C-alpha positions in Angstrom: -147.2 8.4 73.1 -149.3 10.0 70.3 -150.1 13.7 70.1 -153.5 13.2 71.8 -151.6 11.9 74.8 -149.6 15.2 75.0 -152.7 16.8 76.5 -151.9 15.2 79.8 -148.3 16.6 79.8 -147.8 19.9 81.6 -145.3 22.0 79.7 -144.2 23.5 83.0 -143.0 20.1 84.1 -140.7 20.0 81.1 -139.3 23.4 81.9 -138.6 22.2 85.5 -136.9 19.1 84.1 -134.6 21.1 81.8 -133.7 23.5 84.7 -132.9 20.5 86.9 -130.6 19.1 84.2 -128.7 22.4 84.2 -128.6 23.1 87.9 -128.5 19.5 89.4 -130.1 20.9 92.5 -133.7 21.4 93.7 -132.7 24.5 95.6 -131.0 26.2 92.6 -133.8 25.2 90.2 -136.3 26.8 92.6 -134.3 30.0 92.6 -134.0 30.1 88.8 -137.7 29.5 88.3 -138.8 31.8 91.2 -140.7 28.9 92.8 -140.5 27.3 96.2 -138.5 24.1 96.8 -141.7 22.1 97.6 -143.1 23.0 94.2 -139.9 21.8 92.5 -140.0 18.6 94.5 -143.6 18.0 93.6 -142.8 18.6 90.0 -139.9 16.1 90.1 -142.2 13.5 91.6 -144.7 14.0 88.7 -141.8 13.8 86.2 -140.7 10.5 87.7 -144.2 9.1 87.3 -144.5 10.5 83.8 -141.2 9.0 82.6 -141.3 5.9 84.9 -137.7 6.6 86.0 -135.9 8.1 89.0 -134.4 10.7 86.6 -132.0 12.1 89.2 -130.0 10.3 91.9 -128.5 12.2 94.8 -124.6 12.1 94.9 -123.2 14.1 97.7 -124.6 17.6 97.4 -125.6 17.3 93.7 -128.2 15.3 91.8 -126.8 13.3 88.9 -129.1 12.4 86.0 -129.8 8.8 85.2 -129.1 7.4 81.7 -132.8 7.9 80.9 -132.7 11.5 82.0 -129.7 12.2 79.7 -131.6 10.6 76.9 -134.7 12.7 77.5 -132.6 15.9 77.9 -130.9 15.3 74.5 -134.3 15.1 72.8 -136.2 17.7 74.9 -133.9 20.7 74.7 -134.1 21.1 70.9 -137.9 20.5 71.1 -138.3 23.3 73.7 -136.1 25.6 71.5 -138.4 24.9 68.6 -141.5 25.6 70.6 -140.0 28.9 71.9 -139.1 29.9 68.4 -142.6 29.1 67.1 -144.2 31.2 69.8 -141.8 34.0 69.5 -142.2 34.3 65.7 -145.9 34.4 66.1 -145.7 37.4 68.4 -145.3 41.0 67.3 -142.9 43.4 69.0 -143.5 47.1 69.3 -140.6 48.8 71.2 -142.8 51.8 72.0 -145.4 49.8 73.9 -143.4 46.7 75.0 -142.9 45.8 78.7 -140.5 42.9 77.9 -137.7 42.0 80.2 -134.3 41.5 78.5 -131.5 39.7 80.3 -128.1 40.6 78.9 -124.6 39.5 79.8 -121.9 42.1 79.5 -118.2 42.1 80.3 -117.0 44.8 82.7 -115.3 46.8 80.0 -118.4 46.8 77.8 -120.7 47.7 80.6 -118.5 50.6 81.7 -117.6 52.1 78.3 -120.5 51.2 75.9 -123.7 50.6 78.0 -124.5 54.3 78.8 -125.1 55.3 75.2 -127.1 52.2 74.5 -129.3 52.8 77.5 -130.1 56.3 76.3 -131.3 54.9 73.0 -133.3 52.1 74.6 -135.0 54.5 76.9 -136.0 56.7 73.9 -137.3 53.8 71.8 -138.7 51.5 74.4 -139.4 53.3 77.7 -141.4 50.3 79.1 -138.8 47.6 78.8 -136.6 46.3 81.6 -132.9 45.6 81.0 -131.3 43.1 83.4 -127.5 43.1 83.1 -125.4 40.2 84.3 -121.6 40.4 84.6 -120.0 37.9 82.2 -116.8 36.9 80.5 -115.5 34.1 78.4 -115.6 31.7 81.3 -119.1 32.5 82.5 -120.8 33.1 79.1 -121.4 29.4 78.0 -123.3 28.5 81.3 -125.3 31.7 81.3 -126.5 31.2 77.7 -127.1 27.4 78.2 -129.3 28.0 81.3 -131.2 30.8 79.8 -130.1 33.3 82.5 -129.2 35.6 79.6 -130.5 35.6 76.0 -127.5 37.5 74.6 -124.1 38.4 75.8 -121.3 40.7 74.7 -117.7 39.8 75.6 -114.7 38.1 74.2 -115.8 34.5 73.9 -114.2 31.1 73.3 -116.3 28.0 73.7 -120.1 28.4 73.5 -123.1 26.0 73.8 -123.8 24.0 70.6 -126.9 25.9 69.7 -125.5 29.4 70.3 -124.7 31.9 67.6 -121.9 34.4 67.5 -120.9 37.6 65.7 -117.9 39.8 65.8 -118.9 43.3 66.9 -115.6 45.1 66.7 -111.8 44.6 66.8 -110.0 46.7 69.3 -106.5 47.6 70.2 -105.0 48.2 73.6 -104.2 51.8 74.7 -101.9 53.0 77.4 -103.5 55.3 80.1 -101.4 57.7 82.3 -102.3 60.5 84.7 -98.8 62.1 85.0 -97.9 65.4 83.3 -94.6 64.4 81.8 -94.3 65.4 78.2 -93.8 63.0 75.3 -94.8 59.4 74.9 -93.6 56.5 77.1 -90.7 54.5 75.7 -90.4 50.8 76.0 -87.9 51.2 78.8 -90.2 53.5 80.7 -93.1 51.1 80.0 -91.2 48.3 81.7 -89.9 50.3 84.6 -93.1 52.1 85.5 -95.6 50.5 87.9 -98.7 49.0 86.2 -102.4 48.6 87.2 -104.3 45.6 85.8 -108.0 45.1 85.5 -108.7 41.4 86.1 -112.0 39.7 86.9 -110.2 36.7 88.2 -107.4 38.6 90.1 -104.6 37.6 87.7 -101.4 39.6 87.8 -100.5 39.0 84.2 -102.2 39.2 80.8 -101.7 39.4 77.1 -99.3 42.4 77.5 -97.0 40.2 79.5 -97.1 37.6 76.8 -96.0 40.2 74.2 -93.2 41.5 76.5 -91.9 37.9 77.0 -91.5 37.5 73.3 -88.9 40.3 73.3 -87.3 39.3 76.6 -88.9 42.1 78.6 -91.2 42.2 81.6 -93.3 44.8 83.5 -94.1 45.3 87.2 -97.8 45.1 88.2 -98.5 46.7 91.5 -102.3 46.8 91.4 -105.1 44.5 90.2 -108.7 45.5 90.4 -111.8 43.7 89.2 -113.5 46.5 87.3 -112.8 49.6 85.2 -115.1 51.9 87.1 -112.8 54.0 89.4 -109.6 53.2 87.5 -109.2 56.9 86.7 -109.3 58.0 90.3 -106.8 55.2 91.2 -104.3 56.4 88.7 -104.7 60.1 89.5 -101.7 61.6 91.3 -99.5 58.5 90.7 -97.0 57.3 88.2 -99.0 54.1 87.7 -100.0 53.3 84.1 -102.6 50.9 82.7 -103.3 49.2 79.4 -107.0 49.0 78.5 -109.2 48.4 75.3 -109.4 51.5 73.1 -113.1 52.0 73.6 -112.6 51.9 77.4 -109.7 54.4 77.1 -112.1 56.7 75.3 -114.5 56.7 78.2 -111.9 57.1 80.8 -110.1 60.0 79.1 -113.4 61.7 78.4 -113.9 62.1 82.2 -110.7 64.1 82.4 -107.4 63.7 84.3 -106.1 60.9 82.1 -104.5 60.8 78.6 -104.1 57.8 76.3 -101.4 56.8 73.9 -100.3 53.8 71.9 -98.6 51.0 73.7 -94.9 51.0 72.9 -94.8 47.4 71.7 -96.6 45.6 68.8 -99.9 44.1 70.0 -102.6 42.1 68.2 -106.2 43.2 67.9 -108.9 41.6 70.0 -112.4 40.6 68.9 -115.5 41.7 70.9 -118.2 39.2 70.3 -122.0 39.1 70.6 -123.3 35.7 71.3 -127.0 34.6 71.7 -129.2 31.6 72.2 -130.0 29.9 68.9 -133.6 29.3 70.0 -134.2 33.0 70.0 -132.5 33.8 66.7 -135.8 34.8 65.1 -137.5 36.3 68.1 -138.6 39.8 67.0 -137.9 41.4 70.4 -134.4 39.7 70.6 -133.6 40.7 67.0 -134.5 44.3 67.8 -132.2 44.2 70.9 -129.3 42.6 69.0 -129.6 45.3 66.3 -129.2 48.0 69.0 -126.3 46.2 70.5 -124.7 46.1 67.0 -125.4 49.8 66.6 -123.9 51.0 69.8 -121.3 48.3 70.7 -120.1 47.6 67.1 -117.1 49.2 65.4 -118.1 52.7 64.4 -116.2 52.4 61.2 -118.4 49.4 60.2 -121.7 51.1 60.7 
């Protein structure tokens, strides 16, 4: 096919193909693209004609790509990224007049502790934009970035899509939260004997603190696991339960009153908070502006 032949190719079909490759389902692809299932089915029929291949074969409840589809996908995704970058770089971005929709992934601790101040800044600079926040973590982040459901995410991360970029925003230390009025700091013995609350997206009853305690032959007693930080202060109020949280989250929780924070009575390592984004939008003026604001309000204050 030469470039003149490209005139008969509908770019929207290629977007449908890429979405089907990610979702392996006509129903989910329709939801992601805000289209009806008949429209996706019709697009798939046209794609099969265009490429002269079935492209997807139903296996149980999912649609598995053929060898030809995998080959096309490997070539198509970088090409679409390049087209997106070219269009984005050609466009200007004025925060004061923009009505852009930004889709951002945030871990619960970041959303709770750091988002409010960022939102105030965004409302002042860009009152017409829309911010869509998705809950993410190191497990969810790769798929959300790869599918384009978010353009940038802030969380601890491990594996990321091959074309994603990542930057360390801050390094944080854990802090101990308590609501009781007993004087003095909590000793290691008290720390191990007191009941603990744990914030866990997955409902786990152990975390890095337990790993550190195990190294010195100690353990703690977790009596409560909740999925988010919002409301943790009221749960601790009037009890002897303690919790260990990131330092920036401790600052927000203690600012509301009723809680105090202190150092954890064991040696702990620092943890990196990352910002990760789609490589295809690295030079997008609007995304660059947003990432600069994330750096400003989510980054380590000492590094600004």
